[in-house]
C-alpha positions as CSV (number, residue, x, y, z in Angstrom):
1,M,-9.8,-15.8,-14.5
2,A,-6.3,-15.5,-12.5
3,D,-5.5,-12.4,-14.7
4,E,-9.0,-10.9,-12.9
5,G,-7.6,-11.6,-10.0
6,Y,-10.1,-14.1,-6.7
7,V,-11.2,-10.3,-5.2
8,V,-14.0,-10.0,-3.5
9,R,-15.7,-6.5,-2.5
10,I,-16.7,-6.4,1.1
11,R,-19.6,-3.1,2.3
12,G,-20.8,-2.5,5.9
13,L,-18.0,-2.9,7.8
14,P,-17.7,-1.6,10.9
15,W,-16.1,2.0,11.3
16,S,-13.3,0.6,13.9
17,C,-12.8,-3.3,12.1
18,S,-9.2,-4.4,11.7
19,V,-7.1,-6.7,9.6
20,D,-7.8,-9.1,12.3
21,E,-11.8,-9.0,12.1
22,V,-11.7,-9.1,8.1
23,Q,-9.4,-12.0,8.7
24,R,-12.1,-13.8,10.9
25,F,-15.0,-13.1,9.1
26,F,-13.4,-15.1,6.3
27,S,-11.6,-17.9,8.7
28,G,-13.2,-20.4,5.6
29,C,-10.8,-18.6,2.9
30,K,-7.3,-18.1,2.2
31,I,-6.1,-14.5,1.8
32,L,-3.6,-14.0,-0.1
33,N,-0.2,-12.7,1.7
34,N,-1.8,-13.9,5.0
35,G,-3.7,-10.7,5.3
36,S,-1.8,-8.0,3.2
37,G,-4.5,-8.8,0.3
38,I,-7.0,-6.5,2.4
39,H,-7.1,-3.4,1.4
40,F,-9.8,-0.9,3.0
41,T,-10.9,2.2,1.5
42,Y,-11.2,5.5,2.7
43,T,-13.0,8.8,2.4
44,R,-11.6,11.8,0.9
45,E,-11.3,13.1,4.6
46,G,-8.9,10.1,5.3
47,R,-11.6,8.1,7.6
48,P,-13.1,4.5,7.0
49,S,-15.6,4.2,4.3
50,G,-16.7,0.6,5.5
51,E,-15.6,-1.1,2.4
52,A,-12.4,-2.8,1.3
53,F,-11.2,-5.5,-1.1
54,V,-10.0,-8.7,-0.2
55,E,-7.7,-10.6,-2.8
56,M,-8.3,-14.7,-2.2
57,E,-5.5,-17.4,-3.1
58,T,-8.1,-19.1,-4.9
59,E,-11.3,-19.4,-7.1
60,E,-12.5,-21.8,-4.4
61,D,-11.9,-19.7,-1.9
62,L,-13.4,-16.4,-3.6
63,K,-16.6,-18.7,-4.3
64,V,-16.7,-19.3,-0.3
65,A,-16.3,-16.1,0.2
66,V,-18.9,-14.6,-1.8
67,K,-20.9,-17.2,-0.1
68,K,-20.3,-15.3,3.0
69,D,-22.6,-12.5,1.9
70,R,-25.4,-10.7,4.5
71,E,-23.1,-13.0,7.3
72,T,-22.4,-10.7,10.5
73,M,-19.9,-8.7,11.7
74,G,-20.8,-8.0,15.4
75,H,-24.3,-6.4,15.2
76,R,-24.0,-5.4,11.3
77,Y,-24.5,-7.5,8.4
78,V,-21.3,-7.2,5.7
79,E,-22.1,-7.3,1.7
80,V,-19.8,-9.6,0.0
81,F,-19.7,-8.9,-4.0
82,K,-17.1,-10.3,-6.5
83,S,-14.9,-8.2,-8.1
84,N,-11.8,-8.4,-9.5
85,N,-8.0,-6.9,-9.6
86,V,-8.8,-4.1,-12.3
87,E,-11.5,-2.7,-10.3
88,M,-9.5,-2.8,-6.9
89,D,-6.8,-0.9,-8.4
90,W,-8.8,1.6,-10.0
91,V,-10.8,2.4,-6.0
92,M,-7.5,2.2,-4.6
93,K,-5.7,4.6,-6.9
94,H,-9.0,7.1,-7.1
95,T,-9.9,7.2,-3.6
96,G,-9.0,8.2,-0.1
97,P,-7.1,11.8,1.2
98,N,-3.8,12.0,-0.9
99,C,-6.3,11.3,-3.9
100,P,-5.6,14.5,-6.0
101,E,-8.0,13.8,-8.7
102,T,-11.0,14.0,-5.9
103,A,-9.5,17.3,-4.3
104,G,-12.4,20.3,-5.3
105,D,-13.7,18.2,-8.7
106,G,-17.5,18.6,-7.8
107,L,-17.7,14.9,-8.2
108,V,-20.9,13.2,-6.3
109,R,-21.7,9.4,-6.0
110,L,-24.8,8.4,-5.7
111,R,-25.9,5.6,-4.4
112,G,-29.7,3.5,-4.0
113,L,-31.2,5.4,-7.0
114,P,-34.7,3.5,-8.2
115,F,-33.8,1.7,-10.6
116,G,-35.7,3.8,-13.5
117,C,-34.0,6.9,-12.2
118,S,-33.1,8.9,-15.3
119,K,-30.6,11.9,-16.2
120,E,-33.6,14.4,-15.5
121,E,-34.4,13.6,-12.4
122,I,-31.5,13.6,-10.9
123,V,-30.8,17.4,-12.4
124,Q,-33.9,18.3,-11.1
125,F,-33.4,16.8,-7.5
126,F,-29.7,18.7,-7.1
127,S,-31.9,21.9,-9.0
128,G,-30.5,25.3,-6.9
129,T,-27.7,23.6,-5.9
130,L,-25.3,23.1,-8.7
131,K,-23.5,25.4,-11.0
132,S,-24.2,22.8,-14.0
133,S,-26.8,21.2,-15.1
134,R,-24.5,18.1,-16.3
135,V,-24.6,14.5,-15.1
136,V,-23.1,11.8,-16.6
137,V,-24.1,8.2,-15.7
138,L,-21.5,5.8,-15.7
139,R,-21.3,2.0,-14.5
140,C,-18.0,0.1,-14.0
141,G,-17.9,-3.4,-14.8
142,L,-20.1,-5.7,-16.0
143,T,-22.7,-7.2,-13.6
144,T,-25.6,-9.1,-14.2
145,N,-26.5,-8.4,-10.1
146,P,-29.3,-5.7,-9.6
147,R,-28.1,-5.6,-5.6
148,E,-24.9,-4.2,-6.8
149,S,-23.8,-0.6,-7.1
150,P,-20.9,-0.2,-9.4
151,W,-18.0,2.3,-8.2
152,V,-18.0,5.5,-10.2
153,C,-15.9,5.8,-13.1
154,R,-14.6,9.2,-14.6
155,D,-15.6,11.2,-17.1
156,P,-13.5,10.5,-20.1
157,A,-13.9,14.1,-21.5
158,P,-12.8,17.0,-19.6
159,T,-15.2,19.9,-17.9
160,T,-15.3,22.5,-16.0
161,G,-17.4,22.9,-13.6
162,P,-19.6,20.3,-11.4
163,L,-19.9,17.2,-12.2
164,V,-22.3,14.9,-11.5
165,V,-21.6,10.9,-11.6
166,A,-24.3,8.6,-10.3
167,A,-24.0,4.8,-10.5
168,T,-27.8,3.1,-11.2
169,T,-28.5,0.0,-9.7
């Protein structure tokens, strides 16, 4: 487990959330390196995404952190998911305003799709708006929790034109 780290992904943060607020939210846990283990994610426009990764010191801290799922921060409830270093590193490297891979790549991340949604239904939904009808559905990481929406991974095959990538739930 130590190779994967003791990482949680949190979603539903207020846009103005600070490191101090995340530390208070996880007050019963030890965050790695006194708060420097908190990594906020940003949109390609540079705005806070409302999500972050938090590195915990021990497996026990991780267990306590996951139990905080759906607790509130201010008037918002925060979702807490178990994650790992691989997912965190990938997301931190492939998101945000300075990520060269996202500049005009035609990538669309979809969440909240019906469980049985097919590629054909996604293409039909976007009909008339896409120059290409290529849809690739990928999942990153293994999860048995149907509430989780895994992060989108890049399609390993080169593409010419828009690519729609959807993570199913």
